[in-house]
C-alpha positions as CSV (number, residue, x, y, z in Angstrom):
1,M,-37.9,6.2,35.2
2,H,-37.4,9.0,32.5
3,M,-34.0,10.7,33.5
4,T,-32.9,6.9,34.1
5,R,-33.3,6.2,30.3
6,H,-32.3,9.6,29.0
7,R,-28.9,9.0,30.8
8,R,-28.3,5.9,29.5
9,I,-28.9,7.3,25.9
10,V,-27.1,10.1,26.3
11,A,-23.8,7.4,27.9
12,A,-24.4,5.1,24.9
13,L,-23.9,8.0,22.3
14,F,-21.0,9.5,24.4
15,A,-19.6,6.0,24.3
16,A,-20.3,5.7,20.1
17,V,-18.6,9.0,20.0
18,A,-15.6,7.8,21.8
19,L,-15.1,4.8,20.1
20,T,-15.3,6.0,16.5
21,V,-13.3,8.8,17.3
22,G,-10.9,6.6,18.8
23,A,-10.9,4.5,15.8
24,C,-9.7,7.5,13.3
25,G,-6.2,7.5,14.7
26,G,-3.5,5.1,13.5
27,E,-0.4,5.0,11.6
28,E,0.3,6.6,8.4
29,A,-0.1,4.4,5.2
30,A,2.9,3.5,3.7
31,S,4.4,5.0,0.7
32,P,5.0,3.0,-2.3
33,T,8.7,2.2,-3.1
34,S,8.4,0.7,-6.4
35,T,6.6,1.4,-9.6
36,I,4.2,-1.6,-10.3
37,A,3.0,-0.7,-13.7
38,V,3.4,1.3,-16.6
39,D,0.7,3.3,-18.3
40,I,0.7,2.3,-22.0
41,E,-1.3,3.9,-24.7
42,A,-3.9,0.8,-25.8
43,G,-4.9,0.4,-29.4
44,Y,-4.7,-1.4,-32.4
45,H,-4.2,-1.1,-36.2
46,L,-6.3,-2.4,-39.1
47,V,-3.9,-3.6,-41.5
48,D,-4.9,-5.6,-45.2
49,P,-2.7,-8.5,-46.0
50,A,-1.3,-6.6,-49.0
51,T,0.2,-3.9,-46.6
52,A,1.2,-6.7,-44.2
53,A,3.6,-8.6,-47.0
54,A,5.1,-5.6,-48.4
55,V,6.0,-4.3,-44.9
56,A,7.2,-8.2,-44.0
57,G,9.1,-8.2,-47.4
58,E,7.4,-10.7,-48.7
59,A,5.7,-8.7,-51.4
60,V,5.8,-9.4,-55.0
61,V,5.2,-7.1,-57.8
62,L,4.0,-8.5,-61.1
63,D,4.0,-6.1,-64.1
64,V,1.4,-7.7,-66.1
65,R,0.9,-4.9,-68.8
66,T,2.2,-5.9,-72.2
67,P,5.3,-4.2,-73.9
68,S,3.7,-1.6,-75.6
69,E,1.8,-0.4,-72.8
70,F,5.1,-0.7,-70.9
71,D,6.6,1.5,-73.4
72,E,3.7,4.0,-73.2
73,G,4.7,5.0,-69.9
74,H,5.9,3.8,-66.8
75,L,7.9,4.8,-63.3
76,S,12.0,4.6,-63.7
77,G,13.5,1.9,-61.9
């Protein structure tokens, strides 16, 4: 009786190994034919409203100095 039980266990283990090895075979995975995604660097920039207006060409520079302050010195233009 002990030998019969031992044979059943060995047969079950052999069957499990055979099924596992048989399941490992198969076709190779298909290689992709086209690129699906492109790597893009993620990020953001904080821009204050004055800078955004200047970049968009919507900024207005208003010189509030008096004529005498202006005569004391200014950038050309």
